[in-house]
C-alpha positions as a printed NumPy array, in Angstrom:
array([[ 40.917, -19.967,  -9.907],
       [ 40.84 , -23.771,  -9.84 ],
       [ 37.611, -25.745,  -9.966],
       [ 38.376, -27.13 ,  -6.491],
       [ 38.778, -23.665,  -5.01 ],
       [ 35.528, -22.516,  -6.6  ],
       [ 33.77 , -25.524,  -5.098],
       [ 35.222, -24.749,  -1.644],
       [ 34.089, -21.138,  -1.889],
       [ 30.571, -22.249,  -2.837],
       [ 30.435, -24.669,   0.098],
       [ 31.764, -22.029,   2.489],
       [ 29.155, -19.571,   1.224],
       [ 26.338, -22.045,   1.84 ],
       [ 27.622, -22.797,   5.35 ],
       [ 27.791, -19.065,   6.073],
       [ 24.17 , -18.641,   4.994],
       [ 23.021, -21.559,   7.151],
       [ 24.972, -20.234,  10.124],
       [ 23.379, -16.851,   9.654],
       [ 19.897, -18.347,   9.618],
       [ 20.643, -20.409,  12.722],
       [ 21.944, -17.32 ,  14.501],
       [ 18.856, -15.369,  13.48 ],
       [ 16.602, -18.104,  14.817],
       [ 18.478, -18.044,  18.1  ],
       [ 18.346, -14.246,  18.28 ],
       [ 14.615, -14.112,  17.692],
       [ 13.978, -17.309,  19.643],
       [ 10.21 , -17.498,  19.239],
       [  9.267, -20.032,  16.623],
       [  6.47 , -22.575,  16.964],
       [  9.058, -25.104,  18.108],
       [  9.549, -23.234,  21.389],
       [  8.027, -20.044,  22.733],
       [  5.71 , -19.833,  19.741],
       [  3.829, -22.981,  20.652],
       [  3.395, -21.712,  24.198],
       [  2.18 , -18.358,  22.892],
       [ -0.365, -19.923,  20.557],
       [ -1.627, -22.095,  23.413],
       [ -2.555, -18.93 ,  25.336],
       [ -5.949, -17.374,  24.769],
       [ -5.625, -14.113,  22.868],
       [ -5.584, -11.047,  25.121],
       [ -3.698,  -8.386,  23.239],
       [ -0.822,  -6.028,  23.991],
       [ -1.331,  -4.185,  27.27 ],
       [  0.186,  -1.426,  29.374],
       [ -0.175,  -1.668,  33.115],
       [ -1.122,  -5.323,  32.759],
       [ -4.718,  -4.775,  31.693],
       [ -6.79 ,  -4.136,  28.591],
       [ -8.151,  -0.603,  28.463],
       [-11.88 ,  -0.969,  27.682],
       [-14.088,   1.044,  25.357],
       [-11.448,   2.035,  22.814],
       [-12.98 ,   0.291,  19.811],
       [-16.62 ,   0.362,  18.737],
       [-18.668,  -1.264,  16.011],
       [-19.785,   1.706,  13.953],
       [-20.115,   2.798,  10.359],
       [-17.097,   4.48 ,   8.815],
       [-18.805,   5.437,   5.581],
       [-15.95 ,   3.835,   3.628],
       [-17.154,   0.929,   1.507],
       [-15.416,  -2.444,   1.756],
       [-17.297,  -3.763,  -1.284],
       [-14.207,  -3.597,  -3.569],
       [-12.271,  -5.781,  -1.096],
       [-15.159,  -8.262,  -0.825],
       [-15.448,  -8.507,  -4.604],
       [-11.692,  -8.954,  -5.034],
       [-11.56 , -11.696,  -2.38 ],
       [-14.54 , -13.479,  -3.926],
       [-12.912, -13.363,  -7.352],
       [ -9.618, -14.627,  -5.903],
       [-11.318, -17.629,  -4.307],
       [-13.257, -18.347,  -7.507],
       [ -9.982, -18.464,  -9.411],
       [ -8.575, -21.249,  -7.24 ],
       [ -9.048, -24.955,  -7.722],
       [-11.242, -26.817,  -5.238],
       [ -8.162, -28.304,  -3.603],
       [ -6.525, -24.872,  -3.302],
       [ -9.68 , -23.355,  -1.79 ],
       [ -9.795, -26.062,   0.865],
       [ -6.248, -25.113,   1.884],
       [ -6.978, -21.391,   1.779],
       [-10.287, -20.951,   3.637],
       [-10.478, -20.867,   7.454],
       [-13.154, -19.822,   9.967],
       [-13.06 , -16.138,  10.867],
       [-12.006, -16.877,  14.451],
       [ -9.405, -19.521,  13.566],
       [ -6.042, -19.658,  15.322],
       [ -4.466, -19.457,  11.856],
       [ -4.561, -15.649,  12.185],
       [ -1.911, -15.807,  14.904],
       [  0.497, -18.242,  13.203],
       [  2.236, -15.658,  11.032],
       [  6.018, -15.584,  11.186],
       [  8.75 , -13.732,   9.34 ],
       [ 10.802, -16.936,   9.475],
       [ 10.116, -20.295,   7.824],
       [  9.762, -22.442,  10.938],
       [  6.682, -24.36 ,   9.835],
       [  4.703, -25.184,   6.726],
       [  2.925, -22.077,   5.46 ],
       [ -0.824, -22.404,   5.071],
       [ -3.039, -21.225,   2.235],
       [ -2.094, -20.902,  -1.404],
       [  1.373, -19.699,  -2.367],
       [  2.275, -17.294,  -5.141],
       [  4.85 , -19.875,  -6.18 ],
       [  2.11 , -22.339,  -7.167],
       [ -0.287, -19.801,  -8.674],
       [ -0.587, -19.432, -12.423],
       [ -0.427, -15.961, -13.936],
       [ -4.2  , -15.362, -13.757],
       [ -4.302, -16.404, -10.097],
       [ -1.423, -14.06 ,  -9.258],
       [ -3.303, -11.205, -10.899],
       [ -6.334, -11.994,  -8.733],
       [ -4.15 , -12.142,  -5.612],
       [ -2.596,  -8.769,  -6.389],
       [ -6.073,  -7.399,  -7.158],
       [ -7.114,  -8.36 ,  -3.608],
       [ -4.078,  -6.566,  -2.22 ],
       [ -4.725,  -3.574,  -4.485],
       [ -8.336,  -3.266,  -3.297],
       [ -7.218,  -3.414,   0.337],
       [ -4.072,  -1.287,   0.256],
       [ -3.109,   2.149,  -0.975],
       [ -1.018,   2.455,  -4.133],
       [  1.968,   3.059,  -1.859],
       [  1.144,   0.022,   0.27 ],
       [  0.788,  -2.235,  -2.764],
       [  4.068,  -1.046,  -4.277],
       [  5.88 ,  -1.503,  -0.974],
       [  4.527,  -5.046,  -0.662],
       [  5.564,  -5.941,  -4.2  ],
       [  9.003,  -4.356,  -3.732],
       [  9.547,  -6.368,  -0.542],
       [  8.697,  -9.516,  -2.486],
       [ 11.157,  -8.511,  -5.201],
       [ 13.898,  -7.865,  -2.664],
       [ 13.284, -11.33 ,  -1.247],
       [ 14.092, -12.437,  -4.776],
       [ 17.275, -10.37 ,  -4.629],
       [ 18.164, -12.065,  -1.349],
       [ 17.718, -15.437,  -3.051],
       [ 20.171, -14.328,  -5.742],
       [ 22.694, -13.187,  -3.138],
       [ 22.248, -16.399,  -1.129],
       [ 22.829, -18.741,  -4.076],
       [ 19.069, -19.351,  -4.407],
       [ 18.692, -20.661,  -0.866],
       [ 15.286, -22.37 ,  -0.772],
       [ 13.741, -20.15 ,   1.937],
       [ 14.084, -16.983,  -0.143],
       [ 12.369, -15.973,  -3.355],
       [  9.974, -13.461,  -4.92 ],
       [  7.001, -15.815,  -4.848],
       [  7.366, -17.422,  -1.407],
       [  4.274, -15.733,   0.044],
       [  0.981, -17.354,   1.016],
       [ -2.583, -16.053,   1.235],
       [ -5.349, -17.325,   3.5  ],
       [ -8.966, -16.162,   3.74 ],
       [-10.65 , -16.175,   7.155],
       [-14.432, -16.386,   7.007],
       [-16.572, -15.726,   3.951],
       [-16.058, -12.375,   2.171],
       [-19.067, -10.242,   3.095],
       [-20.135,  -6.609,   3.38 ],
       [-22.028,  -7.382,   6.604],
       [-20.379, -10.362,   8.357],
       [-16.846, -10.509,   9.798],
       [-14.065, -11.963,   7.64 ],
       [-10.537, -11.16 ,   6.57 ],
       [ -7.392, -12.189,   4.75 ],
       [ -3.719, -12.656,   5.498],
       [ -0.515, -12.694,   3.479],
       [  2.375, -14.476,   5.209],
       [  6.018, -14.706,   4.167],
       [  9.539, -13.404,   4.715],
       [  9.489,  -9.693,   5.578],
       [  5.843,  -9.268,   4.535],
       [  2.884, -10.133,   6.756],
       [ -0.468,  -8.356,   6.538],
       [ -3.533,  -9.249,   8.623],
       [ -6.629,  -7.544,   7.209],
       [ -9.885,  -7.894,   9.19 ],
       [-13.208,  -6.616,   7.825],
       [-16.53 ,  -6.085,   9.616],
       [-19.112,  -4.203,   7.59 ],
       [-17.33 ,  -1.05 ,   6.475],
       [-14.733,  -1.221,   9.276],
       [-11.188,  -2.449,   8.718],
       [ -8.443,  -3.397,  11.16 ],
       [ -5.106,  -3.877,   9.413],
       [ -2.818,  -5.324,  12.071],
       [ -0.539,  -6.947,  12.907],
       [  1.536,  -5.849,   9.928],
       [  5.185,  -6.82 ,   9.57 ],
       [  7.274,  -5.243,   6.821],
       [ 11.   ,  -5.169,   6.236],
       [ 13.798,  -6.317,   3.995],
       [ 17.357,  -7.585,   3.743],
       [ 18.791,  -6.044,   1.675],
       [ 16.725,  -2.863,   1.574],
       [ 18.315,  -1.825,  -1.737],
       [ 19.026,  -4.067,  -4.713],
       [ 22.276,  -2.857,  -6.265],
       [ 22.496,  -5.727,  -8.734],
       [ 20.48 ,  -8.564, -10.2  ],
       [ 17.026,  -8.833, -11.677],
       [ 15.48 ,  -6.187,  -9.406],
       [ 18.368,  -3.715,  -9.403],
       [ 17.252,  -0.297,  -8.175],
       [ 14.435,  -1.554,  -5.932],
       [ 14.592,   0.114,  -2.502],
       [ 12.248,   0.071,   0.507],
       [ 11.785,   1.4  ,   4.051],
       [ 13.657,   4.657,   3.493],
       [ 10.735,   6.942,   4.348],
       [ 10.087,   5.079,   7.6  ],
       [ 13.762,   5.432,   8.435],
       [ 14.198,   9.059,   7.397],
       [ 10.963,  10.402,   8.901],
       [ 11.766,   8.832,  12.249],
       [ 15.227,  10.385,  12.169],
       [ 13.762,  13.759,  11.221],
       [ 11.51 ,  13.636,  14.278],
       [ 14.241,  12.786,  16.8  ],
       [ 16.472,  15.493,  15.335],
       [ 13.656,  18.037,  15.666],
       [ 13.461,  17.517,  19.441],
       [ 15.332,  19.769,  21.828],
       [ 18.214,  18.295,  23.816],
       [ 15.962,  18.197,  26.877],
       [ 13.238,  16.369,  24.956],
       [ 15.784,  13.959,  23.501],
       [ 16.996,  13.101,  26.995],
       [ 13.468,  11.847,  27.711],
       [ 12.823,  10.173,  24.341],
       [ 16.184,   8.387,  24.03 ],
       [ 16.182,   5.3  ,  26.227],
       [ 19.82 ,   4.568,  25.38 ],
       [ 22.245,   5.695,  22.706],
       [ 23.759,   2.216,  22.602],
       [ 22.354,   0.072,  19.78 ],
       [ 24.179,  -3.252,  19.786],
       [ 21.523,  -5.722,  18.657],
       [ 17.89 ,  -6.199,  17.677],
       [ 15.333,  -4.295,  19.74 ],
       [ 11.873,  -5.022,  18.289],
       [  9.558,  -6.53 ,  20.893],
       [  6.18 ,  -7.121,  19.225],
       [  7.02 ,  -9.489,  16.384],
       [  5.74 , -13.048,  15.821],
       [  4.02 , -14.857,  18.729],
       [  4.011, -11.688,  20.841],
       [  0.267, -11.069,  20.889],
       [ -0.084, -10.868,  24.674],
       [  2.945,  -8.909,  25.845],
       [  2.891,  -6.238,  28.541],
       [  4.589,  -3.138,  27.177],
       [  4.722,   0.018,  29.26 ],
       [  4.677,   3.462,  27.719],
       [  8.18 ,   4.885,  27.427],
       [  9.873,   7.937,  25.987],
       [  8.489,  11.382,  25.253],
       [  4.706,  11.929,  25.185],
       [  3.295,  13.971,  22.334],
       [  1.652,  16.185,  24.957],
       [  5.151,  17.567,  25.621],
       [  5.863,  18.275,  21.946],
       [  5.128,  21.551,  20.195],
       [  2.734,  21.67 ,  17.257],
       [  5.501,  21.333,  14.661],
       [  6.941,  18.295,  16.419],
       [  3.481,  16.759,  16.732],
       [  3.025,  17.233,  12.991],
       [  6.292,  15.374,  12.381],
       [  5.107,  12.586,  14.694],
       [  1.829,  12.287,  12.794],
       [  3.803,  12.271,   9.554],
       [  5.74 ,   9.22 ,  10.777],
       [  2.539,   7.461,  11.847],
       [  0.846,   8.221,   8.547],
       [  3.742,   6.588,   6.71 ],
       [  2.665,   3.286,   8.268],
       [ -1.108,   3.765,   8.458],
       [ -1.042,   4.994,   4.864],
       [ -0.26 ,   1.491,   3.622],
       [ -3.98 ,   0.697,   3.854],
       [ -6.465,   2.083,   1.358],
       [ -6.866,   5.837,   1.587],
       [-10.396,   5.899,   3.046],
       [ -9.685,   3.541,   5.923],
       [ -6.3  ,   5.169,   6.515],
       [ -8.114,   8.452,   7.174],
       [-10.416,   6.672,   9.619],
       [ -7.439,   5.192,  11.472],
       [ -5.57 ,   8.505,  11.556],
       [ -8.645,  10.145,  13.092],
       [ -8.59 ,   7.47 ,  15.791],
       [ -4.869,   8.064,  16.361],
       [ -5.365,  11.822,  16.731],
       [ -8.004,  11.283,  19.416],
       [ -5.263,   9.768,  21.581],
       [ -2.374,  11.974,  20.47 ],
       [ -1.628,  13.355,  23.94 ],
       [ -1.192,   9.762,  25.15 ],
       [  1.114,   8.813,  22.293],
       [  4.734,   8.176,  23.272],
       [  7.893,   8.312,  21.152],
       [ 10.914,   6.292,  22.303],
       [ 14.356,   5.921,  20.703],
       [ 17.372,   3.622,  20.936],
       [ 20.658,   4.419,  19.168],
       [ 22.362,   7.392,  17.611],
       [ 20.776,  10.386,  15.899],
       [ 23.245,  11.175,  13.115],
       [ 22.522,  10.73 ,   9.415],
       [ 24.386,   7.41 ,   9.374],
       [ 23.268,   6.016,  12.729],
       [ 21.52 ,   2.71 ,  13.244],
       [ 18.536,   2.963,  15.566],
       [ 15.238,   1.65 ,  16.863],
       [ 12.151,   3.724,  17.563],
       [  8.732,   3.008,  19.012],
       [  5.478,   4.948,  18.764],
       [  2.969,   3.733,  21.329],
       [ -0.567,   4.863,  22.1  ],
       [ -3.719,   3.109,  23.373],
       [ -4.753,   2.396,  19.768],
       [ -1.437,   2.059,  17.918],
       [  1.989,   0.498,  18.305],
       [  4.74 ,   1.005,  15.724],
       [  8.263,  -0.382,  15.985],
       [ 11.097,   0.328,  13.545],
       [ 14.373,  -1.53 ,  13.963],
       [ 17.725,  -1.694,  12.199],
       [ 18.627,  -5.362,  12.667],
       [ 21.741,  -7.514,  12.509],
       [ 22.536,  -8.958,   9.104],
       [ 21.503, -12.581,   8.59 ],
       [ 22.022, -13.497,   4.93 ],
       [ 23.963, -13.848,   2.745],
       [ 26.294, -13.142,   5.682],
       [ 25.703, -12.427,   9.334],
       [ 26.917,  -9.539,  11.452],
       [ 27.215,  -8.764,  15.139],
       [ 26.187,  -5.161,  14.65 ],
       [ 22.843,  -3.823,  13.4  ],
       [ 22.796,  -2.603,   9.811],
       [ 20.798,  -0.126,   7.781],
       [ 20.551,  -2.857,   5.166],
       [ 18.324,  -5.055,   7.345],
       [ 15.123,  -3.419,   8.584],
       [ 12.08 ,  -4.719,  10.462],
       [  8.945,  -2.724,  11.209],
       [  5.797,  -3.842,  13.033],
       [  2.387,  -2.186,  13.303],
       [  0.033,  -3.385,  16.034],
       [ -3.317,  -2.453,  17.582],
       [ -2.926,  -2.69 ,  21.374],
       [ -5.672,  -3.317,  23.913],
       [ -7.119,  -6.375,  22.249],
       [ -7.916,  -5.308,  18.701],
       [ -5.123,  -6.949,  16.7  ],
       [ -6.782,  -9.133,  14.04 ],
       [ -9.981,  -7.149,  14.778],
       [-10.447,  -9.367,  17.831],
       [-12.252,  -6.776,  19.953],
       [-14.67 ,  -5.919,  17.152],
       [-15.263,  -9.632,  16.567],
       [-15.94 , -10.131,  20.284],
       [-18.513,  -7.333,  20.251],
       [-20.104,  -8.758,  17.106],
       [-20.515, -12.151,  18.781],
       [-21.968, -10.543,  21.9  ],
       [-24.499,  -8.626,  19.816],
       [-25.534, -11.478,  17.534],
       [-24.867, -14.69 ,  19.462],
       [-26.264, -15.01 ,  22.951],
       [-23.815, -17.773,  23.861],
       [-20.874, -15.626,  22.729],
       [-19.826, -18.18 ,  20.116]])
């Protein structure tokens, strides 16, 4: 092949990548340059059903699960930063910065990036994640970061992709008694982790990847999101044909279906699909197994607390499906209760090439706390009401 032809192929490849990113931006359509700015200008309300927040779902109470390891890890992380880095990383606990997360790179990321950290700082950052997450959750996060490195390799090292393009911010001062939290923000990995005493709210969480399996390159063999995919499929296949007719909203899956991604803090989302109350005990166990796959990304103690909360509302938990149900199908599913919202979506390809059809090699998943407690907002509101007469 001539040098000229190689150059033309390289240029064409870059144009294809840029076109894919532009198409993705248009498909999602909610960056800070448009709908995102409008969303952030709205006061936080939370995801509702029936157009109103259901009161009394979340209480300030002791869980008996210590958050001291997370506090110590966050304190050590901050101590390992330079003064200039700390100034960029620390925000008030009620800052709007919580809500500015985005899977896409539409604005300058805040906080301190892994790309600028030295090796000791990266160890402290991962120690914070390790103290907050389960072993499974930490590995998944690190594998997503690695696969973003694989995407960079496939996309000729396009500047928006890379293993270390993730940023951490700390909201409030790490404390075992006062409210605070941390956030990691980057492509296909966003975790919001709110702490009040020994209570934890880990949402919104956004996880995903493109590709989901590295078949070449530095991280060959890395694979993510298969359990979320396979356990959801196992559940839909375990339903009777009559139950499937209720759960399946449509068998046509032509595009992206996720609804509760970036800048979607205040959407109205009605319950849809099959309620767990109409499942048998075996099917309910499969449903809980899917939920636990997501909740289990947080540390084991707080995951058990959250699963107990989920089970209290199991009869009001709905399972909805879009797409086919075969072993090779692409699909979307949603699990929705008063205290939990999970979305799993096979998405269109974006890079290093774009596709019109959804693919199993591009996955998004979102975990939310409806009824006003994303980012621990409802617990924070109650804390202010208890300790600050003016509500501030």
